A tleap script that builds the chain and sets N, CA, C and O, in Angstrom:
source leaprc.protein.ff14SB
mol = sequence {
  NMET GLY GLU ASN MET PRO GLU LYS LEU THR
  VAL ARG ASP ASN ALA LYS VAL MET LYS GLU
  GLU SER ILE ILE CYS ARG ILE LEU ARG LEU
  LEU ALA GLU GLU HIE LEU ILE SER LEU GLU
  GLU GLU LEU ARG GLY LYS ALA VAL PHE GLN
  LYS GLU ALA GLU CGLU
}
set mol.1.N position { -23.252 43.682 14.346 }
set mol.1.CA position { -23.902 42.475 13.944 }
set mol.1.C position { -23.708 42.047 12.548 }
set mol.1.O position { -23.527 40.860 12.277 }
set mol.2.N position { -23.738 42.936 11.687 }
set mol.2.CA position { -23.607 42.553 10.235 }
set mol.2.C position { -22.457 41.808 9.860 }
set mol.2.O position { -22.428 41.029 8.907 }
set mol.3.N position { -21.120 42.160 10.933 }
set mol.3.CA position { -19.770 41.776 10.539 }
set mol.3.C position { -19.873 40.083 10.312 }
set mol.3.O position { -19.306 39.529 9.370 }
set mol.4.N position { -20.621 39.414 11.242 }
set mol.4.CA position { -20.467 37.988 11.209 }
set mol.4.C position { -21.468 37.244 10.333 }
set mol.4.O position { -21.489 36.014 10.293 }
set mol.5.N position { -22.191 37.916 9.720 }
set mol.5.CA position { -23.020 37.516 8.665 }
set mol.5.C position { -22.261 37.066 7.564 }
set mol.5.O position { -21.367 37.820 7.181 }
set mol.6.N position { -22.459 35.796 6.863 }
set mol.6.CA position { -21.874 35.475 5.785 }
set mol.6.C position { -22.446 36.271 4.662 }
set mol.6.O position { -23.647 36.540 4.656 }
set mol.7.N position { -21.495 36.735 3.531 }
set mol.7.CA position { -21.817 37.492 2.467 }
set mol.7.C position { -22.876 36.657 1.647 }
set mol.7.O position { -22.821 35.434 1.520 }
set mol.8.N position { -23.713 37.361 1.181 }
set mol.8.CA position { -24.777 36.763 0.079 }
set mol.8.C position { -24.140 36.607 -1.130 }
set mol.8.O position { -23.576 37.589 -1.612 }
set mol.9.N position { -24.127 35.564 -1.702 }
set mol.9.CA position { -23.485 35.422 -3.160 }
set mol.9.C position { -24.600 35.426 -4.175 }
set mol.9.O position { -25.679 34.861 -3.995 }
set mol.10.N position { -24.276 36.080 -5.218 }
set mol.10.CA position { -25.181 36.275 -6.127 }
set mol.10.C position { -25.019 35.187 -7.237 }
set mol.10.O position { -23.966 34.553 -7.302 }
set mol.11.N position { -26.151 34.934 -8.204 }
set mol.11.CA position { -25.734 33.960 -9.130 }
set mol.11.C position { -24.437 34.094 -9.896 }
set mol.11.O position { -23.828 33.066 -10.190 }
set mol.12.N position { -24.030 35.121 -10.196 }
set mol.12.CA position { -22.893 35.219 -11.115 }
set mol.12.C position { -21.511 34.846 -9.917 }
set mol.12.O position { -20.572 34.121 -10.246 }
set mol.13.N position { -21.599 35.338 -8.859 }
set mol.13.CA position { -20.477 34.748 -7.756 }
set mol.13.C position { -20.506 33.300 -7.927 }
set mol.13.O position { -19.543 32.635 -8.308 }
set mol.14.N position { -21.806 32.786 -7.590 }
set mol.14.CA position { -21.689 31.250 -7.753 }
set mol.14.C position { -21.348 30.671 -8.962 }
set mol.14.O position { -20.939 29.512 -8.896 }
set mol.15.N position { -21.415 31.190 -10.042 }
set mol.15.CA position { -21.147 30.692 -11.209 }
set mol.15.C position { -19.650 30.762 -11.425 }
set mol.15.O position { -19.038 29.899 -12.053 }
set mol.16.N position { -19.082 31.837 -10.873 }
set mol.16.CA position { -17.521 31.879 -10.923 }
set mol.16.C position { -17.093 30.963 -9.735 }
set mol.16.O position { -16.212 30.162 -10.049 }
set mol.17.N position { -17.414 30.915 -8.759 }
set mol.17.CA position { -16.963 29.771 -7.960 }
set mol.17.C position { -16.911 28.537 -8.444 }
set mol.17.O position { -15.913 27.840 -8.262 }
set mol.18.N position { -18.083 28.063 -9.188 }
set mol.18.CA position { -18.033 26.920 -9.701 }
set mol.18.C position { -17.288 26.551 -10.923 }
set mol.18.O position { -17.092 25.377 -11.240 }
set mol.19.N position { -16.839 27.653 -11.663 }
set mol.19.CA position { -16.059 27.562 -12.814 }
set mol.19.C position { -14.680 27.400 -12.278 }
set mol.19.O position { -13.823 26.721 -12.844 }
set mol.20.N position { -14.478 28.125 -11.033 }
set mol.20.CA position { -12.867 28.034 -10.608 }
set mol.20.C position { -12.941 26.654 -10.031 }
set mol.20.O position { -11.999 25.956 -10.404 }
set mol.21.N position { -13.808 26.042 -9.208 }
set mol.21.CA position { -13.721 24.670 -8.794 }
set mol.21.C position { -13.675 23.709 -9.970 }
set mol.21.O position { -13.089 22.633 -9.855 }
set mol.22.N position { -14.288 24.075 -11.118 }
set mol.22.CA position { -14.136 22.972 -12.344 }
set mol.22.C position { -12.758 23.089 -12.748 }
set mol.22.O position { -12.141 22.053 -12.996 }
set mol.23.N position { -12.133 24.322 -12.859 }
set mol.23.CA position { -10.540 24.392 -13.201 }
set mol.23.C position { -9.646 23.506 -12.208 }
set mol.23.O position { -8.811 22.683 -12.583 }
set mol.24.N position { -9.956 23.806 -10.907 }
set mol.24.CA position { -9.086 23.122 -10.178 }
set mol.24.C position { -9.168 21.410 -10.067 }
set mol.24.O position { -8.265 20.681 -9.657 }
set mol.25.N position { -10.561 20.976 -10.571 }
set mol.25.CA position { -10.679 19.676 -10.644 }
set mol.25.C position { -10.026 19.001 -11.791 }
set mol.25.O position { -9.467 17.905 -11.765 }
set mol.26.N position { -10.179 19.852 -12.870 }
set mol.26.CA position { -9.389 19.566 -14.151 }
set mol.26.C position { -7.728 19.437 -13.908 }
set mol.26.O position { -7.094 18.512 -14.416 }
set mol.27.N position { -7.127 20.423 -13.112 }
set mol.27.CA position { -5.931 20.415 -12.920 }
set mol.27.C position { -5.444 19.215 -11.882 }
set mol.27.O position { -4.334 18.706 -12.031 }
set mol.28.N position { -6.217 18.851 -10.966 }
set mol.28.CA position { -6.060 17.740 -9.892 }
set mol.28.C position { -6.120 16.633 -10.859 }
set mol.28.O position { -5.190 15.827 -10.834 }
set mol.29.N position { -7.079 16.469 -11.713 }
set mol.29.CA position { -7.312 15.238 -12.562 }
set mol.29.C position { -6.106 14.809 -13.305 }
set mol.29.O position { -5.624 13.679 -13.229 }
set mol.30.N position { -5.619 15.845 -14.076 }
set mol.30.CA position { -4.413 15.893 -14.751 }
set mol.30.C position { -3.004 15.424 -14.202 }
set mol.30.O position { -2.140 14.809 -14.827 }
set mol.31.N position { -2.972 15.877 -12.825 }
set mol.31.CA position { -1.617 15.862 -11.962 }
set mol.31.C position { -1.997 14.267 -11.715 }
set mol.31.O position { -1.049 13.513 -11.934 }
set mol.32.N position { -3.126 13.686 -11.330 }
set mol.32.CA position { -3.276 12.456 -10.865 }
set mol.32.C position { -2.943 11.624 -11.940 }
set mol.32.O position { -2.185 10.706 -11.628 }
set mol.33.N position { -3.359 11.684 -13.369 }
set mol.33.CA position { -2.891 10.970 -14.471 }
set mol.33.C position { -1.608 11.113 -14.746 }
set mol.33.O position { -1.061 10.119 -15.223 }
set mol.34.N position { -0.836 12.254 -14.550 }
set mol.34.CA position { 0.625 12.225 -14.859 }
set mol.34.C position { 1.274 11.332 -13.781 }
set mol.34.O position { 2.158 10.566 -14.166 }
set mol.35.N position { 0.918 11.343 -12.394 }
set mol.35.CA position { 1.300 10.634 -11.579 }
set mol.35.C position { 1.323 9.033 -11.766 }
set mol.35.O position { 2.282 8.319 -11.472 }
set mol.36.N position { -0.080 8.530 -12.386 }
set mol.36.CA position { -0.289 7.218 -12.448 }
set mol.36.C position { 0.503 6.766 -13.761 }
set mol.36.O position { 0.751 5.571 -13.927 }
set mol.37.N position { 0.858 7.636 -14.600 }
set mol.37.CA position { 1.473 7.448 -15.796 }
set mol.37.C position { 3.086 6.958 -15.258 }
set mol.37.O position { 3.602 5.847 -15.373 }
set mol.38.N position { 3.609 8.110 -14.691 }
set mol.38.CA position { 5.146 7.838 -14.265 }
set mol.38.C position { 5.208 6.716 -13.380 }
set mol.38.O position { 6.223 6.025 -13.463 }
set mol.39.N position { 4.202 6.346 -12.428 }
set mol.39.CA position { 4.279 4.931 -11.489 }
set mol.39.C position { 4.214 3.974 -12.670 }
set mol.39.O position { 5.184 3.217 -12.703 }
set mol.40.N position { 3.436 3.827 -13.529 }
set mol.40.CA position { 3.383 2.832 -14.445 }
set mol.40.C position { 4.688 2.835 -15.378 }
set mol.40.O position { 5.002 1.752 -15.872 }
set mol.41.N position { 5.373 3.816 -15.625 }
set mol.41.CA position { 6.373 3.682 -16.256 }
set mol.41.C position { 7.467 3.168 -15.450 }
set mol.41.O position { 8.261 2.368 -15.945 }
set mol.42.N position { 7.583 3.601 -14.132 }
set mol.42.CA position { 8.402 3.142 -13.260 }
set mol.42.C position { 8.296 1.384 -12.783 }
set mol.42.O position { 9.229 0.649 -12.460 }
set mol.43.N position { 7.076 1.114 -12.863 }
set mol.43.CA position { 6.782 -0.353 -12.689 }
set mol.43.C position { 7.350 -1.108 -13.930 }
set mol.43.O position { 8.140 -2.035 -13.754 }
set mol.44.N position { 6.956 -0.720 -15.215 }
set mol.44.CA position { 7.558 -1.430 -16.393 }
set mol.44.C position { 9.049 -1.541 -16.469 }
set mol.44.O position { 9.648 -2.487 -16.981 }
set mol.45.N position { 9.621 -0.430 -15.882 }
set mol.45.CA position { 11.228 -0.513 -16.017 }
set mol.45.C position { 11.575 -1.282 -14.965 }
set mol.45.O position { 12.443 -2.100 -15.268 }
set mol.46.N position { 11.188 -1.329 -13.743 }
set mol.46.CA position { 11.509 -2.500 -12.754 }
set mol.46.C position { 11.157 -3.930 -13.245 }
set mol.46.O position { 11.830 -4.843 -12.767 }
set mol.47.N position { 10.166 -4.241 -14.157 }
set mol.47.CA position { 9.834 -5.342 -14.286 }
set mol.47.C position { 10.867 -5.739 -15.482 }
set mol.47.O position { 11.303 -6.886 -15.577 }
set mol.48.N position { 11.192 -4.789 -16.310 }
set mol.48.CA position { 12.337 -5.251 -17.453 }
set mol.48.C position { 13.586 -5.450 -16.808 }
set mol.48.O position { 14.331 -6.322 -17.255 }
set mol.49.N position { 13.973 -4.687 -15.696 }
set mol.49.CA position { 15.256 -4.985 -14.869 }
set mol.49.C position { 15.185 -6.393 -14.265 }
set mol.49.O position { 16.116 -7.196 -14.322 }
set mol.50.N position { 14.139 -6.597 -13.751 }
set mol.50.CA position { 14.101 -8.023 -13.067 }
set mol.50.C position { 14.106 -9.024 -13.863 }
set mol.50.O position { 14.574 -10.101 -13.493 }
set mol.51.N position { 13.505 -8.819 -15.289 }
set mol.51.CA position { 13.439 -9.853 -16.235 }
set mol.51.C position { 14.837 -9.983 -16.709 }
set mol.51.O position { 15.365 -11.087 -16.838 }
set mol.52.N position { 15.451 -8.850 -16.972 }
set mol.52.CA position { 17.041 -8.864 -17.314 }
set mol.52.C position { 18.003 -9.589 -16.491 }
set mol.52.O position { 18.972 -10.206 -16.933 }
set mol.53.N position { 17.621 -9.456 -15.071 }
set mol.53.CA position { 18.447 -9.946 -13.946 }
set mol.53.C position { 18.244 -11.599 -13.820 }
set mol.53.O position { 19.074 -12.359 -13.321 }
set mol.54.N position { 17.039 -11.958 -14.346 }
set mol.54.CA position { 16.601 -13.414 -14.271 }
set mol.54.C position { 17.306 -14.299 -15.240 }
set mol.54.O position { 17.613 -15.479 -15.071 }
set mol.55.N position { 17.555 -13.398 -16.487 }
set mol.55.CA position { 18.210 -14.279 -17.736 }
set mol.55.C position { 19.489 -14.421 -17.537 }
set mol.55.O position { 20.174 -15.045 -18.347 }
savepdb mol mol.pdb
quit
């Protein structure tokens, strides 16, 4: 019967999980920012290319 019962988490376990989630969130935020920066640079490049083509 005890096999299917969820493991009780201690305060220390909860703190560790929260810290890991915080680190994962920071990594995801940095990756998203990096992606947005590269998209912005790509759009700027296209705008410059288009402007040069129009001239």
